[in-house]
C-alpha positions as CSV (number, residue, x, y, z in Angstrom):
1,M,79.4,90.4,114.7
2,S,75.4,91.2,114.9
3,A,72.6,88.3,114.2
4,F,72.0,90.1,111.0
5,E,75.7,90.3,109.9
6,E,75.5,86.0,111.7
7,I,73.0,85.2,109.3
8,T,73.4,86.8,106.1
9,A,76.4,84.9,106.3
10,L,74.6,81.6,106.2
11,L,72.7,82.8,103.4
12,Y,76.0,83.9,101.3
13,R,77.7,80.8,102.3
14,Y,74.9,78.6,100.6
15,G,75.5,80.1,98.2
16,A,79.1,79.9,97.6
17,C,78.7,76.3,97.9
18,M,76.4,75.9,95.3
19,D,78.6,77.4,92.7
20,A,81.9,75.5,94.3
21,A,79.7,72.2,94.0
22,D,80.7,71.6,97.7
23,F,77.4,69.9,98.3
24,E,78.6,68.5,101.3
25,G,79.1,72.2,102.6
26,A,75.6,73.6,101.6
27,C,73.8,70.1,103.5
28,Q,75.9,70.8,106.4
29,L,74.2,74.7,106.7
30,F,70.6,72.3,106.6
31,E,71.8,69.8,109.1
32,K,69.6,71.3,111.8
33,A,67.1,72.0,109.1
34,Q,63.7,70.6,107.8
35,V,63.4,71.8,104.1
36,R,60.7,72.7,101.9
37,L,60.8,71.6,97.9
38,P,58.2,72.0,95.4
39,A,55.0,69.4,95.4
40,M,56.9,67.4,98.1
41,Q,56.6,67.0,101.7
42,D,58.9,68.7,103.9
43,M,62.3,67.1,105.1
44,P,65.5,66.9,107.2
45,G,67.9,69.1,105.0
46,S,70.5,66.3,105.2
47,A,68.1,64.3,102.2
48,M,69.2,67.6,100.6
49,L,72.7,66.3,99.3
50,D,71.3,63.3,97.3
51,I,68.7,65.6,95.4
52,W,71.8,68.1,94.5
53,R,73.9,65.2,93.6
54,S,71.1,63.6,91.3
55,M,70.0,67.0,89.9
56,I,72.8,69.3,89.6
57,I,75.0,69.4,86.2
58,L,78.4,69.4,87.2
59,Y,81.3,70.3,84.2
60,P,84.8,69.4,83.4
61,C,85.9,72.0,85.9
62,G,83.7,70.1,88.9
63,T,80.8,73.2,89.3
64,P,77.9,73.6,88.0
65,R,79.1,76.8,86.3
66,T,76.9,79.4,88.4
67,Q,76.6,82.2,90.1
68,H,74.2,82.3,93.4
69,M,73.3,85.7,94.1
70,V,71.0,86.0,97.6
71,T,70.2,89.4,98.3
72,N,67.8,92.1,99.8
73,P,67.8,90.0,103.0
74,I,65.2,91.6,105.5
75,V,65.9,89.7,108.8
76,T,63.8,89.5,112.0
77,V,65.4,88.5,115.2
78,D,62.5,87.2,117.7
79,A,62.7,89.1,121.4
80,D,64.8,86.8,122.7
81,G,67.6,86.6,120.2
82,K,67.6,82.8,119.5
83,T,65.2,82.6,116.8
84,A,65.0,84.6,113.4
85,T,63.4,84.9,110.1
86,C,64.7,86.2,106.9
87,Q,62.9,86.6,103.6
88,S,65.7,86.8,100.7
89,R,65.4,87.5,97.1
90,Y,68.1,85.5,94.5
91,M,69.3,85.4,91.1
92,V,71.3,82.0,89.7
93,L,73.8,83.2,86.6
94,Q,75.1,80.5,84.2
95,Q,77.6,80.6,81.7
96,T,78.8,77.4,79.9
97,E,80.9,76.7,76.7
98,E,77.3,76.7,74.5
99,V,76.1,79.4,76.1
100,P,77.0,83.0,77.5
101,L,76.6,84.4,81.0
102,Q,72.4,84.3,81.1
103,M,70.1,84.9,84.3
104,I,68.4,81.3,84.5
105,A,66.3,81.3,88.0
106,A,64.8,83.6,90.5
107,G,62.4,83.7,92.9
108,H,62.8,84.5,97.2
109,Y,63.5,82.2,100.1
110,T,61.9,81.8,103.6
111,D,64.0,81.2,106.0
112,R,64.4,80.5,109.8
113,F,67.0,80.1,111.9
114,A,68.4,79.4,115.7
115,R,70.7,80.0,118.1
116,D,72.7,77.7,120.1
117,A,76.3,77.4,121.5
118,E,77.2,77.1,118.2
119,G,76.0,80.2,116.8
120,W,73.1,80.6,114.3
121,H,71.8,77.7,112.1
122,F,69.1,76.9,109.9
123,T,66.1,75.4,111.2
124,F,63.9,75.5,107.7
125,R,64.3,77.0,104.0
126,D,61.5,76.9,101.6
127,Y,63.1,76.5,98.3
128,S,59.6,76.6,96.6
129,H,59.1,79.7,95.5
130,L,61.0,80.0,92.2
131,K,59.1,82.5,90.6
132,L,61.2,83.6,87.4
133,P,62.8,80.5,85.9
134,G,64.4,80.6,82.9
135,D,66.4,78.2,80.7
136,L,67.5,75.3,83.8
137,S,68.1,72.8,80.5
138,R,72.6,73.5,81.1
139,H,71.8,73.7,84.7
140,L,69.2,70.7,86.1
141,R,68.8,67.4,84.9
142,T,66.1,66.9,82.4
143,N,63.7,64.8,84.9
144,H,64.0,67.4,87.3
145,V,63.5,70.9,85.0
146,S,60.2,70.6,84.5
147,A,59.3,70.0,88.0
148,A,61.6,73.7,88.7
149,N,59.3,75.2,86.1
150,S,56.0,74.5,87.9
151,N,56.2,77.0,90.3
């Protein structure tokens, strides 16, 4: 598999984990990474597990009833073949018993990656680029909705 294919697979795996409420699996993707959240200092990716558990609303089916779509990845692999950057776009769709299918968020990710003996992995993700917040009230707990909409 090429570097591009391996890196985009990581992007897509993240969305699949979030849609399945597999926060542990998503957190494993960031175990060697730092993450940046809006209005917060960079933190270890392992800290995201508690954040996701506290802020994301789960429904009786056990999921957030979302579909994360990551698109337009622009992957740049450094000359040494061991590090890379990626800019990608995301959209989050949601449907609940109360509301029909709707887009609730759109923005872009800025990611960095490294390759080691185990393959490619995230080294950094910037979550602070939520450009088009929609109605997040059925996705994020109330105390997190205003922070997410502040971008």
